[in-house]
N, C-alpha and C positions, 0 to 999 in steps of 0.2 A: 501468392500470385493469382491463383484462380479466384479466390474471394475478391481480390481487388478488381480483377477483370470483370467479374459478374456485377460488382457494384458500379463500375464505370459504365457497363452496358445498360444497366438499369437506369442510371441517370441520363445516359445519352438519349434513351427513348422516352423519358418522362420530362425532364427539365432541360435537357441539352447539356453539352460539355463546353468548357472553356477550351481554347486552343491548346493550353498546357495539358489539360486532361485528355484531350483528343490524341495528342502525341504520346502520352503515357499509355493510353489504350492500345495504340498501334504498336508500341514497343512491347507491351505485355503479350499481345497476340503473336508477334514475331518470336519472342523469347520462348513462349510455351510451345510453339511449333518446332523450334530448334531442339527442345528437350524431348518432345514426343517422337520426332522423326527417327532417331536411332532405335528407340524401343520398338517402334512399329516395324522398321526394317528387319530387325532381329526376329520378330514374331512372324513376319511374312516368309523369311528365309526358312524358319523351322516348319512352317505350314507347307511350303513347297517340298521340303525333304520328306515330311510325313505323307504327302500325296504321292510322291514317287515310290515310297516304300509300299503304300497301299496298292498302287498299280502293279507292282512286282508280285505281291502276294496274291492279288486277284488273278493275275496271269497264271501263276503256279496252280492255284485252286482250279481254274478253268481247264488247264492241261490235265490235271489229275482226274477231274470229272469226266473228261473225254475218254481217257484211258480206261476208267472204270466202266463207262457206258459201252465202250468197244469190247472190253473183256466180257461183260455180261451178255452182250449180243452174240458174240462168238461162242460162249459157253452154253447158251441156251439152244443154239443150233446143233451143237454136238450131242447134247443129251436127249433130244427128242427123236423118237422113232419116225421114220418116213412113212408117208401114206395115210396118216390119220388126220 
């Protein structure tokens, strides 16, 4: 199908197409879109899922980093002698 589409497009822009070939090209474009849409939708759904998982992990890492920073800050205050 793709090869036929490419060939018809090549002819369209070089020598032109008959009305029969023009209809065939329109059909091939439609048919290829119908085949590709479900695969694309599935890929986008998986991408959305991965993005949500990434955001959750990023939030957890950020929370952990804030806790470590707070613990280090409070620990450094406890260990230092005053007045120096």
